[in-house]
C-alpha positions in Angstrom: 23.8 -25.4 35.7 21.5 -24.0 38.0 22.8 -20.3 38.0 22.5 -20.1 34.3 18.8 -20.1 34.4 18.2 -18.2 37.9 17.1 -15.2 35.7 14.4 -17.4 34.1 13.3 -18.9 37.5 13.3 -15.3 39.2 10.9 -13.9 36.5 8.7 -16.9 36.6 8.7 -16.9 40.6 7.9 -13.2 40.7 5.2 -13.6 37.7 2.1 -12.4 39.7 3.6 -9.3 40.6 4.9 -8.5 37.0 1.3 -9.2 35.7 -0.5 -7.5 38.5 1.5 -4.3 38.9 4.1 -3.9 35.7 2.9 -5.8 32.8 5.0 -3.6 30.5 8.1 -4.5 32.0 7.5 -8.2 30.9 7.1 -7.1 27.5 10.5 -5.1 27.7 11.9 -8.5 29.0 10.6 -9.9 25.8 12.1 -7.6 23.7 15.4 -8.2 25.5 15.2 -12.1 25.4 14.6 -11.6 21.8 17.9 -9.6 21.1 19.9 -12.0 23.4 18.5 -15.2 21.5 19.6 -13.5 18.2 22.8 -12.4 19.6 23.6 -15.8 21.0 22.8 -17.8 18.2 24.8 -15.4 15.3 27.8 -15.8 17.6 27.2 -19.6 17.9 27.5 -19.7 14.0 31.0 -19.1 13.7 32.6 -20.3 16.9 35.3 -23.1 16.5 35.3 -24.1 20.1 32.7 -26.5 20.7 32.3 -25.7 24.5 31.6 -22.0 23.4 29.1 -23.1 20.7 27.3 -24.9 23.4 27.6 -22.0 26.0 26.3 -19.2 23.3 23.2 -22.0 22.5 22.6 -21.9 26.1 22.4 -18.1 26.2 19.8 -18.0 23.2 17.7 -20.9 24.7 17.5 -18.9 27.8 16.4 -16.0 25.6 13.7 -18.0 24.2 12.6 -18.6 27.8 12.6 -15.0 28.7 10.7 -14.3 25.9 8.2 -16.8 26.5 7.4 -15.3 29.9 7.7 -11.5 28.6 4.8 -12.5 26.0 2.6 -14.1 28.7 0.7 -10.9 29.0 -1.4 -11.3 25.8 -5.0 -10.5 25.9 -5.8 -13.9 24.7 -6.2 -16.0 28.3 -5.1 -19.0 26.5 -2.0 -17.4 25.2 -0.9 -15.9 28.2 -1.0 -19.1 30.2 0.7 -20.7 27.2 3.7 -18.4 27.5 4.2 -19.0 31.1 4.0 -22.8 30.8 6.0 -23.1 27.6 8.8 -21.5 29.5 8.9 -23.4 32.3 8.7 -26.6 29.9 11.4 -25.6 27.9 13.5 -24.9 31.1 12.6 -28.4 32.0 13.3 -30.1 28.3 16.6 -27.9 27.5 18.0 -29.1 31.0 17.9 -32.8 29.6 19.3 -32.4 26.0 22.1 -29.6 26.8 23.1 -31.7 29.8 23.4 -34.3 26.9 25.3 -31.9 24.8 27.6 -31.0 27.4 28.4 -34.3 28.8 28.9 -35.5 24.9 31.4 -32.5 24.4 33.3 -33.9 27.7 33.7 -37.2 25.8 34.7 -35.6 22.4 37.3 -33.6 24.3 38.6 -36.5 26.3 39.0 -38.3 22.9 41.0 -35.7 21.1 42.5 -33.4 23.8 41.3 -30.5 22.3 38.2 -27.9 22.2 38.8 -26.7 18.8 36.8 -28.3 16.2 39.8 -28.1 13.9 41.0 -30.8 15.8 38.1 -33.2 15.4 36.1 -34.8 12.2 35.3 -38.3 11.2 34.8 -39.1 15.0 31.5 -41.3 14.1 33.4 -44.4 13.3 35.5 -44.1 16.6 33.0 -43.0 19.4 29.6 -44.4 17.9 27.8 -44.2 21.2 28.5 -40.3 21.4 27.8 -39.7 17.9 24.1 -41.4 18.5 23.2 -39.5 21.6 25.0 -36.2 20.5 22.9 -36.5 17.2 19.7 -37.1 19.3 20.3 -33.9 21.4 21.0 -31.9 18.2 17.7 -33.1 16.6 16.0 -32.2 19.9 17.4 -28.7 20.3 16.6 -28.1 16.5 13.1 -28.8 17.5 12.4 -32.1 15.1 9.3 -34.2 16.1 9.0 -36.4 17.9 11.8 -35.2 20.6 11.3 -33.0 23.6 12.7 -29.9 22.4 10.1 -29.9 19.3 7.3 -29.7 22.0 8.6 -26.9 24.4 9.9 -24.7 21.4 6.7 -25.2 19.3 4.7 -23.9 22.6 7.1 -20.9 22.9 6.6 -19.9 19.1 2.6 -20.2 19.3 3.0 -17.7 22.4 5.2 -15.6 20.1 2.6 -15.6 17.5 -0.2 -14.6 19.9 1.8 -11.9 21.2 2.9 -10.4 17.8 3.4 -11.9 14.6 6.8 -9.8 14.2 8.1 -11.7 17.5 6.6 -14.9 16.3 8.6 -14.8 12.6 11.6 -13.3 14.8 12.0 -16.6 16.9 11.2 -18.7 14.2 14.0 -17.3 12.4 16.1 -18.0 15.4 15.0 -21.2 15.9 16.4 -22.0 12.2 19.6 -20.6 13.4 19.7 -22.9 16.2 19.1 -26.1 13.8 21.8 -24.3 11.5 24.9 -23.8 14.0 24.1 -27.0 15.9 24.3 -29.2 12.9 27.4 -27.3 12.0 29.1 -28.5 15.3 27.8 -31.8 14.4 29.2 -32.3 11.2 32.6 -30.5 12.2 33.0 -33.1 14.6 31.5 -36.3 13.3 31.7 -36.1 9.8 34.5 -34.5 7.5 38.0 -35.1 7.2 40.5 -36.3 10.3 42.9 -33.4 10.8 44.2 -34.7 14.0 47.3 -36.1 15.1 47.0 -39.5 17.6 47.5 -38.2 21.1 50.1 -40.2 22.6 50.2 -42.6 19.8 46.7 -43.5 20.4 43.6 -42.9 17.9 40.6 -41.6 19.4 38.1 -43.9 21.1 34.8 -44.4 22.8 34.6 -42.7 26.6 34.0 -45.7 29.3 30.9 -46.8 30.8 30.8 -44.3 33.2 30.7 -41.5 30.6 28.7 -43.2 27.9 25.8 -44.7 30.4 24.6 -41.3 31.4 24.7 -40.4 27.9 22.4 -43.1 26.7 20.3 -42.4 29.9 19.9 -38.5 28.8 19.3 -39.5 25.2 16.3 -41.6 26.0 14.9 -39.1 28.6 15.3 -36.4 25.7 13.4 -38.7 23.5 10.4 -39.0 25.9 10.5 -36.1 28.1 8.4 -33.9 25.3 5.2 -36.4 25.6 4.7 -35.6 29.5 1.6 -33.3 29.8 3.6 -30.6 31.5 0.7 -28.3 31.6 -1.0 -30.4 34.2 1.8 -29.9 36.6 3.2 -26.4 35.9 1.0 -23.2 34.8 0.6 -19.3 35.5 -2.3 -19.7 37.7 -1.8 -23.3 39.2 -4.7 -24.8 37.3 -4.0 -27.4 34.7 -3.6 -26.5 31.3 -4.0 -28.4 28.3 -1.1 -28.7 25.9 -2.8 -27.8 22.4 -0.5 -28.2 19.3 -0.8 -25.8 17.0 0.4 -27.2 13.6 0.2 -24.0 11.6 3.0 -23.1 13.8 4.5 -26.5 14.5 4.7 -27.3 10.5 6.3 -23.7 9.9 9.0 -24.5 12.6 9.7 -27.8 11.3 10.0 -26.7 7.7 12.7 -24.0 9.1 14.5 -26.3 11.4 14.7 -28.8 8.4 16.0 -25.8 6.1 18.8 -25.0 8.8 19.8 -28.4 9.0 19.8 -29.0 5.3 21.9 -25.9 4.9 24.4 -27.0 7.3 24.5 -30.5 5.4 25.4 -28.8 2.4 28.0 -26.5 3.7 30.0 -28.7 6.4 28.9 -32.3 5.8 31.4 -32.9 3.2 35.4 -32.9 3.8 36.4 -30.0 2.2 34.1 -26.8 3.0 34.4 -24.3 -0.1 31.2 -22.7 0.6 31.8 -22.0 4.0 35.2 -20.9 3.4 33.9 -18.7 0.6 31.4 -17.0 2.7 33.7 -16.3 5.4 36.0 -14.6 3.3 33.4 -12.6 1.3 31.7 -11.3 4.6 35.0 -11.1 6.4 34.4 -8.0 8.7 30.7 -9.5 9.9 32.3 -13.0 10.2 35.2 -11.6 12.5 32.8 -9.5 14.4 30.8 -12.8 15.1 33.9 -14.9 16.1 34.5 -12.1 18.6 31.3 -11.9 20.0 30.7 -8.6 18.4 33.2 -7.1 20.5 30.9 -7.0 23.8 33.9 -8.2 25.7 36.2 -5.5 24.5 33.4 -2.9 25.0 33.0 -4.2 28.5 36.7 -3.8 29.2 37.0 -0.9 27.7 33.7 0.9 29.8 35.0 -0.7 33.1 38.8 -0.1 33.0 39.2 3.2 30.6 35.9 4.9 31.9 34.9 3.4 35.2 37.9 2.9 36.9 40.2 5.6 35.5 37.7 8.5 35.4 35.5 7.6 38.0 36.7 4.9 40.7 40.2 6.6 40.7 39.0 10.1 41.3 37.0 8.6 44.0 39.5 6.5 45.8 41.7 9.5 45.7 39.1 11.7 47.5 38.6 9.2 49.9 42.1 8.5 50.8 43.1 11.9 50.8 39.8 13.9 51.9 37.7 11.4 53.9 40.8 9.5 55.6 42.5 12.9 55.9 39.6 14.4 58.0 39.4 11.4 60.0 43.0 11.6 60.8 42.7 15.3 61.8 39.7 14.2 64.2 41.7 11.8 65.9 45.0 13.9 65.4 42.9 16.8 67.5 41.4 14.6 69.7 44.6 12.8 71.0 46.4 16.4 71.3 43.3 17.6 73.4 43.8 14.6 75.5 47.3 15.3 76.1 46.7 18.9 76.9 43.6 18.0 79.3 45.8 15.0 81.0 48.1 16.7 83.5 44.8 18.2 85.1 44.0 14.6 86.5 47.0 14.5 88.3 45.6 13.0 91.6 46.8 15.9 93.6 43.9 17.2 96.0 45.7 20.7 96.0 45.7 21.0 92.0 42.1 20.0 91.7 41.1 22.6 94.4 43.1 25.1 92.2 41.1 24.0 89.2 37.8 24.2 90.8 38.3 27.7 92.6 39.7 28.8 88.8 36.5 27.4 87.4 34.3 28.7 89.6 36.0 32.6 89.2 35.5 32.2 85.5 31.8 31.2 85.7 31.3 34.3 88.1 33.3 36.6 85.7 31.1 35.0 82.9 28.1 35.8 84.6 28.9 39.5 85.3 29.8 39.8 81.6 26.6 38.6 80.2 24.5 40.4 83.0 
């Protein structure tokens, strides 16, 4: 849980160096973050494994944090400080509702013994506590007022609009995708038709208190964490930063989130999903590409194994084994041969030492005469 946001922390920790010496790098960081957020959100929209949906959701939300840091060099001083604070604020709130989502996913997997949404459906009747807390987390990550995700994500969108209207509308669209895929996940788990067979003869049931009490605690934190005056504790320059809610941005983001939730409700809340199935069939190539993460893993495997390993690493390994090691082995062999050749000179015989000394002296005299 710490490592996935290590990159965000690194950029935030080195923020004074970025701003002072390489502000254009922060801009490129924002563009990479926007691509990452959009890519991960698109992939999450079609995944069937609930933990994979949450994993790509995390990647997308980290993109939001990186974007917020990247747009912090705006000419407007307020907007510049806003981006840094918003990124850390979202890092703070995201930790809580994403922990709630993953722990809720653990309870669900524990109940149905599968990660696939096809093995779920209708669980709200069997797992009321998990259902209620999971819904709170979905509303929070979708950016619905007054949950914590609304406040931190709205600050990110405000910073993005201050940097560029294109960036602001792009992030608003991705926020709508977030609401859509999270409620697609919610409806496929807790509503619809029950497609599973009882495991070991037992129907799904609520998790024990050791699992549900942390869910309730995190749900309560998720409900209230957005009201913390976060800017008074964390800011780019250490000075207190007053959070100012921009309703022109917040109102649009709420409408977009509501539209995403409404679309997911229309497509997935009913037992049958003809609209979703028709869209998957109509855009089959796009659906398959998104399901396979746009073949990023395959491209990575091809580049690493077929190009780097086969074409670069293998020749280098051959050169290392046969040329570098061969040369070093040759030096060792030559040294050993020379040692064996001169070893007889160190016999301990005084007479032999005298012969070698006189021979050496005679050789030096002849060399001097030749040179002179």
